[in-house]
C-alpha positions in Angstrom: 73.2 109.8 104.4 74.1 110.4 101.0 74.9 106.3 100.9 71.5 105.4 102.3 69.6 107.6 99.4 72.2 106.5 96.6 69.5 105.3 94.2 66.8 108.3 94.7 69.6 110.7 94.1 71.1 108.9 91.2 67.4 109.1 89.6 67.0 112.8 90.5 70.2 113.2 88.9 69.6 111.5 86.1 66.4 114.0 85.8 67.7 116.8 86.8 70.8 116.4 84.2 68.9 115.7 81.5 66.7 119.0 81.8 69.9 121.0 82.1 71.0 119.3 78.7 67.9 119.1 76.6 67.3 122.4 77.8 70.0 124.2 77.4 70.5 122.2 73.6 66.8 123.9 72.5 68.1 127.2 73.9 71.4 127.1 71.8 69.2 125.7 68.7 66.4 128.6 69.0 68.8 131.7 69.9 71.8 130.4 67.5 69.6 128.8 64.5 65.8 129.9 65.4 65.1 126.0 65.3 61.5 125.7 66.2 60.8 122.2 66.1 63.4 119.7 66.8 63.7 116.1 65.5 62.4 112.9 67.3 66.6 112.5 68.5 65.8 114.6 71.5 62.5 113.0 71.9 63.7 109.4 71.9 67.1 110.9 73.7 64.2 112.2 76.8 62.1 109.3 76.7 65.2 106.8 77.3 65.8 109.3 80.4 62.3 109.1 81.9 62.6 105.3 81.6 66.0 105.4 83.4 65.1 107.7 86.1 61.6 105.7 87.1 63.7 102.6 87.2 66.2 103.8 89.4 63.7 106.0 92.0 61.4 102.0 91.7 64.6 100.7 92.6 65.2 103.2 95.3 61.6 102.9 96.4 62.5 99.0 97.1 65.8 99.2 98.3 65.2 102.5 100.8 61.7 101.3 101.9 59.8 103.7 99.7 61.7 106.9 101.4 59.5 110.3 100.7 62.8 111.3 98.8 62.5 108.1 96.2 59.0 108.9 95.6 59.5 112.4 94.7 62.2 110.8 92.5 60.0 108.6 91.0 57.1 111.5 90.6 59.8 113.6 88.8 60.8 111.3 86.7 57.4 110.8 85.4 56.5 114.4 85.2 60.0 115.1 83.2 58.3 113.5 79.9 56.2 116.8 79.7 59.7 118.5 79.3 61.0 116.5 77.0 57.9 116.4 74.5 57.2 120.3 74.1 
């Protein structure tokens, strides 16, 4: 199954990895330095990861004949922009 759904898993891994990385970074900055507003660097990195996630999800949809996992990967990748801009 992993070989068959490789692109979908890659797209989901990008999305979840960036959620974890940016989420832990913002928690660290808030707890240690009490920073409540972040510069454009985080949102730029988040935006690029959204593009990468949606692009790999699109490749997955094409190669995997629009499997449900690839469609979920595209939707989660597209909706993750809300997390990066908060």
